[in-house]
C-alpha positions as MATLAB code, in Angstrom:
seq = 'MTFSSQIEALQSIVKRLESEPMPLEEALSLFEEGMKKASECRTFLEQARQKIILLSEEEGDVEGKVWNPLEGGEP';
ca = [
      -6.749   -9.786   -4.381;
      -6.108   -9.002   -0.712;
      -3.820   -6.250    0.526;
      -1.327   -8.839    1.795;
      -1.201  -10.639   -1.533;
      -0.784   -7.309   -3.363;
       2.180   -6.437   -1.127;
       3.720   -9.874   -1.668;
       3.320   -9.527   -5.440;
       4.866   -6.056   -5.320;
       7.818   -7.351   -3.281;
       8.308  -10.153   -5.794;
       8.366   -7.654   -8.665;
      10.913   -5.469   -6.875;
      13.098   -8.485   -6.140;
      13.008   -9.549   -9.790;
      13.814   -6.063  -11.030;
      16.727   -5.765   -8.620;
      18.244   -9.201   -9.116;
      17.462  -10.563  -12.562;
      18.983   -9.306  -15.777;
      16.198   -8.916  -18.316;
      15.391   -7.106  -21.539;
      14.324   -3.492  -21.149;
      10.828   -4.250  -22.439;
      10.283   -6.888  -19.743;
      11.669   -4.590  -17.051;
       9.333   -1.797  -18.150;
       6.379   -4.160  -18.114;
       7.229   -5.334  -14.589;
       7.749   -1.750  -13.463;
       4.346   -0.787  -14.830;
       2.716   -3.754  -13.076;
       4.487   -2.807   -9.843;
       3.301    0.795  -10.061;
      -0.281   -0.412  -10.539;
      -0.037   -2.679   -7.489;
       1.548    0.123   -5.434;
      -1.314    2.431   -6.398;
      -3.882   -0.194   -5.407;
      -2.129   -0.680   -2.039;
      -2.031    3.085   -1.466;
      -5.769    3.296   -2.221;
      -6.505    0.471    0.213;
      -4.442    2.137    2.950;
      -6.167    5.479    2.405;
      -9.577    3.812    2.652;
      -8.506    2.021    5.833;
      -7.251    5.325    7.250;
     -10.578    7.005    6.550;
     -12.438    4.102    8.150;
     -10.281    4.403   11.288;
     -11.053    8.121   11.478;
     -14.789    7.480   11.079;
     -14.793    4.745   13.699;
     -12.810    6.960   16.070;
     -15.351    9.743   15.615;
     -18.165    7.301   16.395;
     -16.409    6.341   19.625;
     -16.314    9.947   20.817;
     -13.036   11.132   19.325;
     -14.643   14.256   17.901;
     -11.300   15.540   16.624;
     -10.989   12.625   14.203;
      -7.254   12.465   14.803;
      -5.227   11.385   11.810;
      -3.177    8.249   12.488;
      -0.108    7.441   10.444;
       0.769    3.770   11.037;
       4.289    4.373    9.731;
       5.006    6.775   12.592;
       4.030    4.240   15.265;
       2.014    5.033   18.328;
      -1.673    4.549   18.914;
      -4.445    5.912   16.692;
];
């Protein structure tokens, strides 16, 4: 599953949990599935971050500056 499809699935789960009345057992199951997808997305983003740092170092950025895409700006 791609990162984009994981995010879409996670958004769908959140939408269902927020808008649909459901039995507690079903809500817990969806929550658990959502947490798993969130963890997988976090892992992907961390791996991408490390790759950006490595590529930056290869291009002469010896500091290996950490880039947080949520803060904006350039890496």
